[in-house]
C-alpha positions as semicolon CSV with decimal commas, in nm:
position;residue;x (nm);y (nm);z (nm)
1;M;0,780;11,920;0,125
2;S;0,586;11,642;-0,052
3;G;0,882;11,402;-0,051
4;N;0,872;11,312;-0,419
5;A;0,927;11,474;-0,755
6;G;0,622;11,324;-0,923
7;R;0,568;10,962;-0,825
8;D;0,196;11,026;-0,779
9;T;-0,051;11,228;-0,984
10;I;-0,182;11,560;-0,855
11;V;-0,456;11,799;-0,966
12;A;-0,549;12,159;-0,882
13;P;-0,705;12,469;-1,037
14;A;-0,438;12,704;-1,172
15;T;-0,671;13,005;-1,187
16;A;-0,832;13,197;-0,903
17;P;-1,173;13,078;-0,781
18;G;-1,482;13,266;-0,892
19;R;-1,682;13,332;-1,205
20;S;-1,471;13,386;-1,519
21;A;-1,469;13,319;-1,891
22;I;-1,201;13,050;-1,865
23;A;-1,056;12,841;-1,585
24;V;-0,744;12,625;-1,604
25;V;-0,696;12,294;-1,424
26;R;-0,351;12,135;-1,400
27;I;-0,285;11,762;-1,371
28;D;0,073;11,642;-1,314
29;G;0,234;11,303;-1,269
30;P;0,264;10,958;-1,426
31;D;-0,111;10,910;-1,486
32;A;-0,192;11,268;-1,592
33;I;-0,205;11,203;-1,966
34;S;-0,390;10,870;-1,946
35;I;-0,655;11,016;-1,713
36;V;-0,733;11,307;-1,946
37;E;-0,719;11,090;-2,259
38;A;-0,977;10,861;-2,097
39;L;-1,203;11,162;-2,037
40;A;-1,151;11,282;-2,395
41;G;-1,195;10,934;-2,543
42;R;-0,896;10,988;-2,772
43;E;-0,521;11,020;-2,785
44;L;-0,395;11,375;-2,746
45;E;-0,104;11,529;-2,933
46;T;0,189;11,667;-2,736
47;R;0,235;12,044;-2,704
48;R;-0,070;12,117;-2,917
49;A;-0,389;12,290;-2,806
50;T;-0,667;12,038;-2,873
51;H;-1,036;12,126;-2,858
52;T;-1,221;11,825;-2,724
53;S;-1,524;11,716;-2,524
54;L;-1,458;11,570;-2,182
55;R;-1,696;11,306;-2,048
56;D;-1,734;11,110;-1,728
57;G;-1,878;10,791;-1,873
58;N;-2,200;10,894;-2,046
59;E;-2,215;11,231;-1,872
60;A;-2,065;11,539;-2,037
61;I;-1,828;11,747;-1,827
62;D;-1,746;12,033;-2,066
63;D;-1,599;12,128;-2,401
64;A;-1,237;12,213;-2,325
65;V;-0,900;12,298;-2,474
66;V;-0,632;12,055;-2,360
67;V;-0,254;12,089;-2,385
68;V;-0,031;11,789;-2,310
69;Y;0,333;11,828;-2,205
70;R;0,541;11,510;-2,182
71;A;0,832;11,470;-1,942
72;P;1,085;11,619;-1,922
73;S;0,962;11,907;-2,143
74;S;0,713;12,059;-1,903
75;Y;0,702;12,316;-1,624
76;T;0,742;12,046;-1,360
77;G;0,962;11,806;-1,556
78;N;0,685;11,542;-1,534
79;D;0,397;11,454;-1,764
80;L;0,168;11,756;-1,729
81;V;-0,175;11,838;-1,872
82;E;-0,345;12,178;-1,865
83;V;-0,719;12,183;-1,926
84;S;-0,889;12,513;-2,013
85;L;-1,264;12,496;-1,959
86;H;-1,548;12,737;-1,900
87;G;-1,490;12,934;-1,581
88;S;-1,774;12,791;-1,377
89;S;-1,672;12,691;-1,026
90;Y;-1,912;12,397;-1,059
91;L;-1,741;12,271;-1,376
92;V;-1,395;12,314;-1,224
93;G;-1,499;12,122;-0,914
94;K;-1,664;11,851;-1,123
95;L;-1,352;11,798;-1,339
96;I;-1,126;11,787;-1,034
97;D;-1,358;11,536;-0,865
98;V;-1,353;11,308;-1,171
99;V;-0,973;11,330;-1,195
100;R;-0,945;11,246;-0,824
101;R;-1,168;10,942;-0,869
102;S;-0,933;10,836;-1,149
103;G;-0,640;10,817;-0,907
104;A;-0,506;11,169;-0,860
105;R;-0,496;11,370;-0,538
106;I;-0,532;11,742;-0,467
107;A;-0,197;11,920;-0,490
108;E;-0,041;12,080;-0,186
109;P;0,031;12,457;-0,199
110;G;0,320;12,520;-0,437
111;E;0,360;12,152;-0,522
112;F;0,379;12,204;-0,899
113;T;0,667;12,448;-0,856
114;E;0,823;12,227;-0,588
115;R;0,828;11,943;-0,840
116;A;0,995;12,177;-1,090
117;V;1,269;12,241;-0,831
118;L;1,310;11,874;-0,739
119;N;1,336;11,784;-1,108
120;G;1,596;12,053;-1,174
121;K;1,375;12,279;-1,386
122;L;1,407;12,567;-1,137
123;D;1,623;12,644;-0,834
124;L;1,492;12,786;-0,506
125;V;1,561;13,149;-0,595
126;Q;1,370;13,103;-0,921
127;A;1,086;12,933;-0,735
128;E;1,060;13,230;-0,498
129;S;1,054;13,455;-0,803
130;V;0,751;13,268;-0,940
131;A;0,558;13,355;-0,622
132;D;0,688;13,713;-0,631
133;L;0,579;13,749;-0,994
134;V;0,228;13,627;-0,912
135;D;0,212;13,880;-0,627
136;A;0,361;14,170;-0,829
137;R;0,146;14,484;-0,814
138;A;0,369;14,724;-1,010
139;A;0,621;14,733;-1,294
140;M;0,943;14,741;-1,093
141;Q;0,831;14,441;-0,887
142;S;0,753;14,252;-1,206
143;R;1,088;14,337;-1,367
144;L;1,282;14,234;-1,057
145;S;1,092;13,905;-1,029
146;L;1,151;13,826;-1,396
147;R;1,523;13,896;-1,360
148;N;1,556;13,651;-1,072
149;L;1,330;13,401;-1,249
150;S;1,571;13,415;-1,544
151;G;1,847;13,308;-1,303
152;E;2,035;13,636;-1,258
153;L;2,090;13,606;-0,882
154;S;2,136;13,228;-0,904
155;R;2,411;13,256;-1,164
156;A;2,597;13,513;-0,954
157;S;2,577;13,302;-0,638
158;E;2,671;12,980;-0,817
159;S;2,976;13,152;-0,967
160;M;3,085;13,253;-0,616
161;R;3,017;12,902;-0,489
162;A;3,221;12,745;-0,769
163;T;3,517;12,965;-0,673
164;L;3,482;12,857;-0,311
165;L;3,456;12,487;-0,395
166;D;3,768;12,513;-0,609
167;L;3,955;12,669;-0,317
168;V;3,823;12,404;-0,077
169;S;3,951;12,127;-0,304
170;R;4,293;12,291;-0,327
171;F;4,325;12,337;0,051
172;E;4,208;11,981;0,113
173;A;4,457;11,852;-0,143
174;A;4,729;12,037;0,047
175;L;4,619;11,852;0,361
176;D;4,616;11,514;0,185
177;F;4,966;11,563;0,048
178;A;5,115;11,758;0,339
179;D;5,402;11,510;0,378
180;E;5,506;11,555;0,015
181;G;5,538;11,933;0,060
182;Y;5,317;12,026;-0,239
183;E;5,158;12,373;-0,232
184;F;4,826;12,359;-0,413
185;V;4,737;12,719;-0,332
186;G;4,952;13,006;-0,211
187;R;4,823;13,183;0,100
188;A;4,880;13,528;-0,051
189;E;4,685;13,424;-0,361
190;A;4,406;13,280;-0,146
191;R;4,384;13,595;0,066
192;S;4,360;13,817;-0,241
193;L;4,092;13,595;-0,394
194;L;3,887;13,575;-0,074
195;E;3,907;13,948;-0,007
196;S;3,771;14,013;-0,357
197;L;3,501;13,749;-0,311
198;L;3,404;13,888;0,030
199;G;3,355;14,231;-0,125
200;E;3,132;14,079;-0,394
201;V;2,926;13,889;-0,137
202;R;2,879;14,198;0,081
203;E;2,786;14,409;-0,221
204;T;2,521;14,156;-0,324
205;A;2,385;14,130;0,032
206;A;2,357;14,511;0,044
207;T;2,108;14,506;-0,246
208;W;1,853;14,366;-0,002
209;S;1,754;14,709;0,128
210;R;1,632;14,814;-0,215
211;G;1,519;14,474;-0,339
212;H;1,310;14,404;-0,031
213;A;1,161;14,754;-0,036
214;I;1,052;14,706;-0,396
215;Q;0,902;14,361;-0,336
216;A;0,727;14,460;-0,013
217;G;0,622;14,803;-0,143
218;L;0,696;15,138;0,017
219;T;0,513;15,338;0,282
220;A;0,477;15,715;0,243
221;V;0,325;15,899;0,538
222;I;0,152;16,236;0,488
223;L;0,214;16,467;0,784
224;G;0,130;16,827;0,866
225;L;-0,060;17,055;1,097
226;P;-0,443;17,036;1,100
227;N;-0,606;17,149;0,773
228;A;-0,278;17,143;0,578
229;G;-0,453;16,947;0,302
230;K;-0,341;16,595;0,389
231;S;-0,673;16,421;0,324
232;T;-0,728;16,620;0,005
233;L;-0,387;16,506;-0,121
234;L;-0,460;16,142;-0,033
235;N;-0,787;16,157;-0,227
236;F;-0,603;16,304;-0,526
237;L;-0,330;16,040;-0,517
238;C;-0,569;15,746;-0,502
239;G;-0,823;15,899;-0,740
240;T;-1,120;15,854;-0,508
241;E;-1,286;16,022;-0,210
242;R;-1,113;15,793;0,036
243;A;-1,080;16,045;0,321
244;I;-1,342;16,282;0,460
245;V;-1,246;16,645;0,396
246;T;-1,395;16,930;0,600
247;P;-1,274;17,271;0,718
248;V;-1,296;17,143;1,077
249;A;-0,954;17,083;1,231
250;G;-0,915;16,729;1,363
251;T;-1,150;16,562;1,111
252;T;-0,897;16,285;1,047
253;R;-0,822;16,097;1,368
254;D;-0,700;15,756;1,256
255;L;-0,463;15,633;0,985
256;L;-0,605;15,593;0,633
257;R;-0,405;15,387;0,383
258;E;-0,427;15,366;0,003
259;T;-0,177;15,201;-0,232
260;V;-0,073;15,370;-0,557
261;D;0,166;15,261;-0,835
262;L;0,440;15,523;-0,826
263;G;0,745;15,489;-1,047
264;G;0,672;15,121;-1,094
265;V;0,664;15,057;-0,718
266;P;0,351;15,008;-0,504
267;V;0,352;15,294;-0,253
268;T;0,105;15,294;0,035
269;F;0,021;15,654;0,126
270;V;-0,092;15,704;0,485
271;D;-0,315;15,998;0,576
272;T;-0,273;16,102;0,938
273;A;-0,423;16,319;1,209
274;G;-0,308;16,681;1,212
275;L;-0,011;16,732;1,441
276;R;-0,117;16,935;1,742
277;A;-0,186;16,913;2,115
278;S;-0,566;16,919;2,115
279;G;-0,665;16,794;2,458
280;D;-0,906;16,551;2,288
281;A;-0,813;16,198;2,400
282;I;-0,914;16,030;2,072
283;E;-0,735;16,287;1,858
284;E;-0,423;16,257;2,076
285;I;-0,416;15,884;2,002
286;G;-0,435;15,962;1,630
287;V;-0,147;16,211;1,656
288;G;0,059;15,950;1,841
289;R;-0,005;15,698;1,566
290;A;0,096;15,954;1,304
291;R;0,431;16,011;1,474
292;E;0,483;15,638;1,516
293;V;0,423;15,550;1,150
294;A;0,647;15,840;1,043
295;R;0,940;15,683;1,228
296;T;0,930;15,369;1,011
297;A;0,801;15,513;0,681
298;D;1,015;15,497;0,367
299;L;0,902;15,845;0,261
300;V;0,764;16,136;0,464
301;L;0,561;16,411;0,295
302;Y;0,524;16,716;0,516
303;L;0,248;16,953;0,404
304;I;0,248;17,326;0,481
305;D;-0,054;17,548;0,420
306;S;0,068;17,827;0,187
307;S;-0,188;18,068;0,332
308;Q;-0,038;18,023;0,679
309;G;0,328;18,008;0,581
310;V;0,593;17,819;0,776
311;T;0,494;17,841;1,143
312;D;0,697;17,774;1,455
313;E;0,499;17,451;1,491
314;D;0,605;17,347;1,139
315;R;0,970;17,416;1,218
316;A;0,948;17,211;1,536
317;E;0,791;16,915;1,354
318;L;1,035;16,931;1,061
319;G;1,326;16,926;1,303
320;Q;1,219;16,580;1,419
321;L;1,191;16,427;1,070
322;R;1,454;16,256;0,856
323;D;1,470;16,374;0,492
324;P;1,110;16,498;0,468
325;I;0,964;16,598;0,132
326;V;0,812;16,941;0,199
327;V;0,503;17,030;-0,005
328;F;0,331;17,369;0,011
329;T;-0,044;17,331;-0,039
330;K;-0,342;17,556;-0,116
331;S;-0,146;17,768;-0,365
332;D;-0,482;17,899;-0,490
333;L;-0,512;18,092;-0,161
334;A;-0,155;18,223;-0,133
335;E;0,173;18,207;-0,321
336;G;0,359;17,905;-0,193
337;G;0,675;17,926;-0,395
338;E;0,832;17,671;-0,627
339;G;0,664;17,330;-0,616
340;A;0,350;17,456;-0,442
341;I;0,028;17,276;-0,528
342;S;-0,344;17,327;-0,520
343;V;-0,539;17,007;-0,563
344;L;-0,868;17,194;-0,591
345;A;-0,736;17,425;-0,864
346;G;-0,529;17,152;-1,030
347;R;-0,204;17,345;-0,990
348;G;0,130;17,173;-0,950
349;T;-0,014;16,826;-0,905
350;K;0,155;16,678;-1,213
351;E;0,482;16,829;-1,101
352;L;0,437;16,678;-0,755
353;L;0,376;16,333;-0,902
354;A;0,689;16,370;-1,114
355;R;0,882;16,479;-0,805
356;L;0,763;16,178;-0,606
357;D;0,833;15,946;-0,898
358;A;1,189;16,080;-0,921
359;E;1,233;16,045;-0,544
360;V;1,129;15,678;-0,554
361;N;1,359;15,605;-0,847
362;E;1,653;15,787;-0,690
363;R;1,619;15,598;-0,363
364;Y;1,515;15,255;-0,487
365;A;1,602;15,211;-0,855
366;M;1,847;14,929;-0,925
367;A;2,108;14,870;-1,190
368;E;1,930;14,661;-1,452
369;E;2,202;14,396;-1,466
370;S;2,285;14,389;-1,094
371;P;2,192;14,069;-0,904
372;T;1,940;14,171;-0,639
373;V;1,845;14,008;-0,308
374;V;1,474;14,039;-0,229
375;N;1,401;13,853;0,095
376;Q;1,541;13,766;0,436
377;R;1,626;13,407;0,341
378;Q;1,841;13,522;0,052
379;R;2,004;13,794;0,258
380;G;2,073;13,545;0,537
381;A;2,256;13,316;0,294
382;F;2,489;13,594;0,179
383;D;2,541;13,716;0,538
384;A;2,632;13,362;0,648
385;C;2,868;13,331;0,353
386;A;3,035;13,662;0,442
387;E;3,078;13,556;0,806
388;A;3,245;13,231;0,700
389;L;3,472;13,414;0,456
390;E;3,579;13,649;0,734
391;G;3,669;13,341;0,939
392;A;3,873;13,196;0,654
393;L;4,060;13,523;0,607
394;A;4,131;13,544;0,980
395;A;4,269;13,189;0,970
396;L;4,492;13,278;0,676
397;R;4,623;13,591;0,846
398;S;4,704;13,400;1,164
399;E;4,886;13,126;0,970
400;A;4,635;12,867;1,093
401;S;4,635;12,518;0,945
402;E;4,477;12,454;0,603
403;E;4,221;12,243;0,789
404;F;4,072;12,550;0,961
405;V;4,071;12,753;0,638
406;A;3,901;12,472;0,447
407;A;3,633;12,435;0,717
408;D;3,535;12,803;0,689
409;L;3,537;12,784;0,310
410;R;3,305;12,482;0,321
411;R;3,068;12,682;0,546
412;A;3,070;12,970;0,299
413;A;3,001;12,737;0,005
414;S;2,721;12,562;0,197
415;A;2,550;12,896;0,267
416;L;2,536;12,972;-0,105
417;G;2,430;12,614;-0,180
418;A;2,132;12,655;0,054
419;L;2,040;12,974;-0,133
420;T;1,970;12,797;-0,463
421;G;1,878;12,457;-0,322
422;A;2,199;12,281;-0,421
423;I;2,202;12,203;-0,047
424;S;1,848;12,193;0,090
425;S;1,632;12,100;0,387
426;D;1,264;12,027;0,439
427;D;1,229;12,343;0,650
428;I;1,345;12,563;0,361
429;Y;1,103;12,393;0,122
430;R;0,809;12,435;0,361
431;E;0,891;12,803;0,410
432;I;0,912;12,877;0,037
433;F;0,629;12,669;-0,106
434;G;0,386;12,748;0,175
435;R;0,341;13,091;0,010
436;F;0,198;12,942;-0,310
437;C;-0,158;12,866;-0,411
438;I;-0,230;12,497;-0,473
439;G;-0,234;12,534;-0,853
440;K;0,118;12,675;-0,872
């Protein structure tokens, strides 16, 4: 955590390094506008794209497009300037060097977004969503990140927290005026309210399994006996000759991974060694790895060669798997029944993709308006809140003093406050903003 919300001026590239048509450099802080106006040799209008030449004394830097945002109407809440120049790494470095000599310093990772949080432009959940949106590789990830960036999860948690703070104040008032005999909240009413709130907190925490899976991406392992068509299917799914395909059993010995956008979710398909006892030490290691990755995979595709039918070995392997998706292959050689495919003949492949797409959506699709937890920090906040609520309910049921109930309610409210940053610590800030690039 940088320890300030913009007392000094920072600079960083906002675009990835490398050759490109355009690069963007961000400057933020009290001297941002004056530094760039000195380079442009003119005053710059606010919130207007201005084409201007930038010069370091008598030396030209570049022709650029400059946009000035004045506090508090900027991403960070400070004075902020974005300079779009030609995408030469030399020019970007030169501009940054000149800005540094004018009094700015290089931004720390995530410092622009950190300043937005410290200035109240974003909360911590929204800041995490910025990083998730930058990292998004598929449509469902992008939609989920945008929903949390819009404040969907934050609004839900703050509504719960407001209810808790109201209850805390009422229980504490009952303590302050205990001698007068006032009842600021009935215990039956409080129990009913907390039981309902606990259900809401648990329901929100339970969205983590889907939300995290979507943000992290899914793993789908391709299993089967040797020569069942696993490598051929992987090559089809990723659209390239990623795996070596031969008629020789045991060609694939190690795990091969390729990521594909499936149903709006990045799914990493894993090709594996054919399941058999071969006596070959290297192949045995590959088979062991196949079984190991299958135990933790989100999806398991089990391939059966249509020309061989379902063998005793297939039955034994299927009996060890949880909810496998069975796919009959090589339907050009023998009838494999409904859903059978032949990658070489182009049969059933579209239907298989549709089947996998439906499987992903059935298991991981979310209600569009449902607040969704996407990482361990967020889940931990709701879990801590639920634990404190359980304590408060236990205190109410045992007729404990209002003091004990209020203490548990404060713990529950603090857990949700830490979620959004209403209650924060340097450790939380370091964890979140350490993920960012310096220009974000």
